[in-house]
C-alpha positions, -999 to +999 in steps of 0.1 A: -486-120+374-497-131+409-532-139+421-548-112+401-547-111+363-538-082+341-556-050+350-576-034+322-568+003+314-601+021+320-609+058+322-639+075+338-647+108+322-675+133+322-683+169+329-677+184+363-704+174+388-717+145+368-712+120+397-680+102+386-665+100+421-696+088+438-702+062+410-667+048+413-667+048+451-700+029+451-686+005+424-654+000+445-671-008+478-708-005+484-703-001+522-677+027+518-698+056+504-706+085+527-740+097+518-738+128+540-709+145+523-712+173+497-689+162+469-660+185+459-651+185+422-621+163+414-591+184+405-566+160+390-571+122+389-581+094+413-575+057+408-600+031+420-593-006+421-625-026+415-624-062+426-647-089+412-649-126+406-646-137+369-668-164+354-644-191+367-647-177+403-612-163+403-606-130+420-596-102+396-592-064+398-593-036+373-580-001+379-601+028+368-586+063+365-611+091+371-600+123+354-619+153+368-642+173+345-623+204+352-594+187+334-613+181+302-587+200+281-561+176+294-580+143+289-561+137+257-529+131+278-546+099+293-560+083+261-531+062+249-537+025+255-572+029+269-594-001+264-626+013+279-641+047+288-669+051+312-685+084+303-708+098+330-737+122+323-758+138+350-794+133+337-808+156+364-790+186+349-803+193+314-782+224+311-750+203+313-760+176+288-752+196+257-717+202+271-714+165+279-724+157+243-696+179+229-671+162+252-684+127+243-683+134+205-648+148+209-637+116+225-655+094+199-638+113+171-603+108+185-584+083+163-566+068+194-599+055+206-612+038+175-611+004+192-621+016+227-653+004+243-674+033+255-698+028+284-723+058+285-737+060+320-768+081+326-762+090+363-783+104+390-814+086+377-829+088+411-829+126+409-842+127+373-876+120+360-882+098+330-887+126+305-852+140+314-837+107+305-854+108+271-843+144+266-807+135+275-807+107+250-820+131+223-794+157+232-767+131+231-781+118+198-777+083+212-799+066+185-776+081+158-745+070+177-759+035+180-766+032+143-736+049+128-706+038+150-690+005+145-683+004+182-715+020+195-715+030+232-731+007+257-759+026+275-764+021+313-786+039+337-773+043+373-782+057+406-751+053+428-768+065+459-796+039+455-772+013+442-791+009+410-771+000+379-739-009+397-741-047+389-745-039+352-716-014+352-694-038+371-702-065+345-693-041+316-660-031+334-651-067+340-659-079+305-629-088+285-621-067+255-636-084+225-613-095+196-616-067+171-612-090+141-639-113+153-662-084+160-657-069+126-662-103+109-694-108+129-708-074+118-700-081+081-719-114+080 
């Protein structure tokens, strides 16, 4: 390949209105987010190229495919070969969290994703209060997920409009996929 190395196959999923588009736009280019617009739900998919410097200072890019929440019944069509899934949950909307939990558990149970790294993003933290975050984690049964899954989701909190959590998310997205055999060996020891 040329100047940029292989792109990682990453999906961004979550319920309608969870903030996927704003999150990815902010991750793509901090200066390019229009804070005055009223977001329209994504019907279909969008692809975002995220540029970053690796630990050797070399420019790299990853492509992230956002699949709209309205298309949840079709998400299965995009799962083959996926290495990472960014799953976005709106913590300011408690009514939506139980639906998000069902969607997340459906993905976690899919055998095609057994080696996929999940990044669970609690979004809109600027609009939520701390208790909502705790309730979201309870409704998502995050403690149980963390203890029972061999490949437990990474938990990140983000506020795209404030720019909070973007560096941590970019680091997770840029991180190379771990060697599954080494990971399993490490867990056994």
